[in-house]
Each structure stands twice: as structure tokens, then as C-alpha cells.
VOGU-3710 file (C-alpha; in Angstrom, 3 decimals, decimal comma):
1> xxxxxxxxxx> -9,694/-5,390/-0,915  -6,809/-7,088/-2,999  -3,903/-5,029/-1,776  -0,979/-5,245/-4,699  3,451/-4,307/-4,113  5,635/-3,229/-6,876  9,230/-3,348/-7,381  11,053/-2,818/-3,637  7,616/-2,763/-1,783  7,079/-6,527/-2,812
11> xxxxxxxxxx> 10,503/-7,452/-2,577  10,422/-5,977/1,524  6,854/-7,982/1,974  7,745/-10,951/-0,135  4,007/-10,890/-1,839  2,980/-9,466/-5,209  -0,433/-9,301/-3,998  -2,384/-10,053/-1,192  -6,268/-10,190/-0,212  -6,992/-8,131/3,601
21> xxxxxxxxxx> -9,915/-7,879/5,762  -9,730/-4,597/6,642  -11,555/-1,729/9,483  -9,337/1,057/7,176  -11,184/4,585/7,140  -8,269/5,817/5,033  -5,507/4,645/3,355  -2,987/5,790/6,249  -5,253/3,549/8,519  -4,063/0,684/6,073
31> xxxxxxxxxx> -1,040/1,161/6,051  -0,940/1,331/10,025  -2,602/-1,840/9,538  0,057/-3,529/7,480  2,586/-2,407/9,755  1,690/-3,831/12,912  1,268/-7,297/11,094  5,324/-7,936/10,943  8,797/-6,265/10,556  8,706/-6,850/6,891
41> xxxxxxxxxx> 6,017/-4,977/6,345  7,148/-2,260/8,776  10,353/-2,007/6,881  8,547/-1,516/3,261  5,957/0,802/4,726  9,112/2,708/6,794  9,748/5,832/4,465  5,745/6,524/2,943  7,806/9,413/1,033  9,220/7,279/-1,256
51> xxxxxxxxxx> 5,466/5,757/-2,256  3,223/6,267/-3,749  -0,435/4,525/-3,678  -3,038/3,849/-6,134  -6,708/3,215/-5,487  -8,962/1,054/-7,627  -6,156/1,547/-10,284  -5,899/5,713/-10,052  -3,205/7,926/-8,411  -4,371/8,308/-4,718
61> xxxxxxxxxx> -2,825/10,130/-1,442  -2,337/7,937/1,959  -5,478/10,609/3,574  -7,510/9,230/0,670  -11,129/7,586/2,201  -10,873/3,552/1,228  -15,151/3,615/0,887  -16,117/1,096/-1,887  -12,512/0,483/-3,171  -11,859/-2,953/-4,706
71> xxxxxxxxxx> -8,022/-2,172/-4,887  -5,165/-0,818/-3,284  -1,803/-0,872/-5,181  1,836/0,437/-3,489  4,541/1,558/-5,425  7,718/3,639/-5,671  7,360/6,782/-7,880  8,287/6,388/-11,557  11,198/8,305/-12,562  11,220/8,625/-17,373
81> x> 13,893/8,561/-19,201
//
């Protein structure tokens, strides 16, 4: 699946996107797999309250199933103004 990173998440990981082979069942499972990769991922995913997730371009949550999902995007909350 494609995993996209935006804003400071991209800056901490150092990639805008990557293709990930995973056995994760939920978004949280995927986050745990990513955290185990390297320190930069652990840092990016250290505070999930500061992150949002979208599955196939629809806002979702960290307990959501990844079944059939082709794209996961992680980004900080948006602010309006």
C-alpha cells in the first residue's frame, strides 16, 4: 500500500511517500510496524494525538481496518483561518 506523509511528519521521516508491504490489520498495527523501523519513524509517531489519518482520501481513525485500503495518509490536524 502507499503511505503518504505530510507537513512535519514528512520532515521527520524524510520521505513524502513510500510503498509499504504490511501484515497490519488496523491503522494502529501499521503505526506500530512503522515505529519499529527506525528512530525517525518512532519520533514521527510518538504522539498520535497530534496526528490525523486518512484512508483512501477519507478521514478515519487509528482503530480503522486496512482491509482493501490502497492509500494511508498521515498528517497533522488542519487549522482554519
